N, C-alpha and C positions, 0 to 999 in steps of 0.2 A: 504494500500500500504506500502511496505517496502522500505525505502530510506536509502542508504549509502552515507554519506557526507565524502569526503576526504579533509584533510587540513594539511598544515605544521605548522599552528599556532592554538593553542588551550590552554585552561586553564592548568596551572596557568598563562601562558603568555598572556598579554592583548594587543590587537591591534585591528584595524578595522576589520580584517578578523575574529578574534575570536568573536567579537561582532556580526558580520553578521551571523556566523555559529550558535551561541547560539540563536539568534532571530529566525532564520529559523527553528531550531530544536524545539523550544518552540511552534512556530506557527503551524508546521506540526503535532506535538503531540496533540495540542489542537483540531485539526481536526480529530483526531483518527488514524493517521498514525503512523507506528513504525519506529523510526529513530535511526540509529547507526552512530558513527563517527569513522573514521580511521585517526590517526595522528602519528607523530614521537615524541618520548620522550626519556628522559635520564633515562631509566629503565634497570634493570639487565638482563631481558629477556622479549620477547614479551608477552603481556598479554591482556586479555579482562576484563574490569571492569566497571560496572555501565553504560553500553551502549557505551563504548569507546574501540576501538582496539588501543593499544599502540604498535607501531612498534619500536623496539630497534634502537637507532641511531647508525650509523657506526662511524661518526666523525662530528665535527662542520662544518657548511657550510662556504663558503667564505663570505656570508652575516651573520654578527655577531649574529643576533638575531634568527637564525634558525639552524636546524640539518639536516644532510644528512642520508638517509637510502636507500641502494640499494641492489638488490639481493632478493632471496626468503625469505619468512617469513612463519612460521608454522601457523600464523593467517589466511592465505589465505584459508586453508581448512575449517576453521570455518565459514568464510565469505561466501564461496561458498555453504556450507551446509545450511546457513541461507536463501539463495536465495533472495537477494534484487530484487525489481522490476525495480529500476532505481538507477544510481549512479550520484551524484552531486559533481563534483570536484571544489574546491575553490582555488587551487594553481596549477601552471603549470608544476612543475618539479617532484620532487621525489614521492609525494603522488599521483600525476596524473598517474604515471607509474603503481601504484597498482590499481588505478581506471580502467585503460585500461585492465589490466589482468582480472579483475572481469567481465567487460562487454564483453570481448571476450569469456570467459568461459561460461557465462550464456546467451549470445546473447541478452543483454538488452541495453536500451539507456544510453548514457553518456551526461549529461548536464554539461556545464562548465560556471562558473562565473569568469570573469577577474577583479581582484581588483587592478591590478598593472600598474602604469605608468612606463614602462620599461626604458624609456629615462632617468628618474630621478634616477633609481637604479644602473646605470652603474658605479657610483662612488665607489661602494662596490667591483667591480671586476677589473676594469682597468681605467687608466687615459687617455687611447687612445679613444677618442670619435668616431673616424672613425671606429676603430675596433669594438667598441660596437654596432654602428649602423649596421655594416655588420652582426654581430652575431645575433642581434635581427631580422633583416629582413630574415635571413636564417633559424633560429631555431624556432622562435615563431610560424610561420605557421605550421611547422612540429609537434611541441608539441600539437597544437590544432587541427590538421587535423582529428583526430579520433572522436572529439566531434560532436555529432549529432546536437547540438544547443548551441549557446554561448549567455550568458546573460551579458550585459554591464550596469553597474550602471548608467552611464551618457553618453551623446553624445561625451564627451571627450574621453572615452575609445573606443567607436565604431570607432571614427576617427583614433585613434592611431592604432588599430588593422588592419583597412583597409590600413593604410599607411605602415604597415609591410608586407602586402600581404596576410592577412588572408581572406579566401574565404568562410568560414562557414556561415550558416544562423545565423543572430544575431538579437537581440532585446534589446532595452533599458528598463531595469526594475530596478529601484533603490532598493538597499538592504532594507529590512524591518527593522523598528526601533521600539523599545519600549520606548516611551517618557513620559508615564504617570507619572513616578516617578519624572521627571524633572519639571512637572507642579505643583507639590505640593509646599507649602511654607516651608521654613526653619525657625525653631524656632529662634527668635532673639538672645536668649542666646547662642544657638549652633553656630550661625554665629559669634558672638563675641568671642566665645571660639576658633573656628578655626583660626580666624584672630590673636587672641592673641598668639596662639601657634607658630606663625611665626613672631612675633614682629610687627604686623600690627595694627595701631591705627584705631579706628572707623572712624576717619576723613580722613584717607588715601584713595585715589582712587587706586584700585587694578586691574592691568592687569593680567589676568589668562590665562595660556597656558596649554592645556590638550592634551597630545599625548605620543606616544612612543618616548623615547629620542634616536633617531638615526639620522645619518647625513643628510639623505634626507628630514627630517622634518624642516631643516634650522632654528633651534631654536637659533643658534648663531647670525643670522641676527636679529631676534626679540630682542635679548639682546642689540645689537648695536642700534637699533631704540629706545628702551626704554632709553638707556643711553643718547642719543641725546636729548630726550624729558626732561629727568631729569635735564639737565643743565638749562632749562628755566622754568620748572615747578616742584618745590620741592613738597613733600607731595604725591608722587606716589610710589607705590610698585609693584613688579612683583612676582607672585606665579607660579612656574613651577611644574605642576602636572604630575607625571609619572616616569618611570624608563626605562633604556635601555643602550645599549652599548656606547652611547655618553655622558653619565652622567658625568663621570670623567673629560672629556675634557671641558664640559660646566662649571662645578664647578671651574675648574682651570682658565678658562677665566674670570669668575665672580670675582674670588679672585685677579687676576692680574689687573682687573679694579677697585679693591677696592669697590665693590658694594655688598659685602656679607650681609650688613644690610638691603638692599632694594630689593635684588633679592634672593628669598628663594626657596629651592627645597623640595618637600614633599616626594619624593620617590614613590614607588608603593602604590597605594591606592586601597582598596578592591572595586571591581566593584559596589557593592551595595551602597557604600558611595561616589562615584565620584561626583554624582549630588550635594552633599553638597558643594563641592569645586567650582563648577560653581557658586552656589548661594552665596558663600563667596566672590566672586569677583565682579567687576563692569563692566569690559570691557574684552571681549575675544580677544586674539591676536594670529595670526599665520602668519609665513612667508613661509610656505611650498608651493612648486610648484609640489609636488608629489602626491597630493590627487586625487583620482578617483571619490569620491562622497563627501568627507568632512563630515564624520559622526559627528565629534566633533563640526563642525560649526552649524549643525542642532541641536545638543544637547545644545549648548550655546544659540541659539535663543529660544529653548524651555524653557530654564531656565531664559528667559527674559533679556539676556545680548545682548548689541550691539556687533557686530563682526567687527574687523579691520584686514584685511587679504591681503596678496599679491594677485594682480589680477591674476586670473587663470580660465580656462574654467570650472573647477570643481565647481566654485562658481555660475554658471549660474542658478542652481536649488535652491539656498539658499539666495544669497545676492541681496537685492534691494537697490541700491546705494542711500544713504541719508535717507533711511526709516528705515532699520534695521541694518545698518552698512556702512562701506566704504571699498573700495579696493584701494590699493596703489602700486606703483612700486619703488619709491625712498625714501630716508630718508626725503627729504624736503616735499614730498607729504604726507608721514606718519604724520609728525608734523603738517602740515597745516590742515589735516582732523581730527586728533585726539584731537587737542587742545579744540575745542568746547565740545567734549565728556568728557574731563577731568574736564572742568568747570561745565558740567551738563551731567552725564552719561546716562540720560534718553532721548532717541531720540524723 
């Protein structure tokens, strides 16, 4: 079977959608299927290379970490000639438009996976919450109407789409994950080296955050919670792994709080090495309310880290309260639940 996957997020940009696409591609190819990807990129002209169709961006999106591409592309002729049997779209907007063109031309099925909690992403487009709610209820059902089948990673996504008025047939199917590398041991010397690179002592308890650095990930709140804990528990550090449009603001916040020595930023880490940074930490922390599956939560658990996260429906499939971590809502609740972990990070 020939499968075309369309996505606005792909390598070298790292996020949950990129990870989901890479894992799907790898799994389908292992089963003998032929898979190609269509994405938008900052290229001089449209090109096909190593199984990927790169559509030239027209201009940056209002969402800082993505590009916009509209209108015809000469790659469409190549895609039609290839004759995919099915198209699997992973984003609702610009690349989904190309997906719809292909399925109309070839009369083939369009499967769509929704990775986005649209309620959380309105901050990138407008401060008017009522307007954003109106837009999502009006446009999301229209964008998805052509899909023959919608995959929801969790019941949170299914509930959201139904609340927007989406009527398509849906099923909850979590995104596939490759966790084997996270189950391996990290050499103790390598662990010490990573920690030393960021001024972390072996006796320090390290909170590790792994995500794209964007506003909806709510990393600023994690920094505030960490700072509150630091006042009563010295000997803790925070390692923020990843990069993104919010990095400069976060670094400025840390500097203004005079916490540069205890909160360190790694920048973008190669995907094949991210597991080492989970292993270099002691406790995983996240204050995000925008997750639809929480892939990094599952990765942290696979790396044998307890997770401490804002309560959210996306945690239903990963967090077992008091067994593999804790959920919290307030600063006081965070401190109350995390103190025993700081004293003994092994649940």
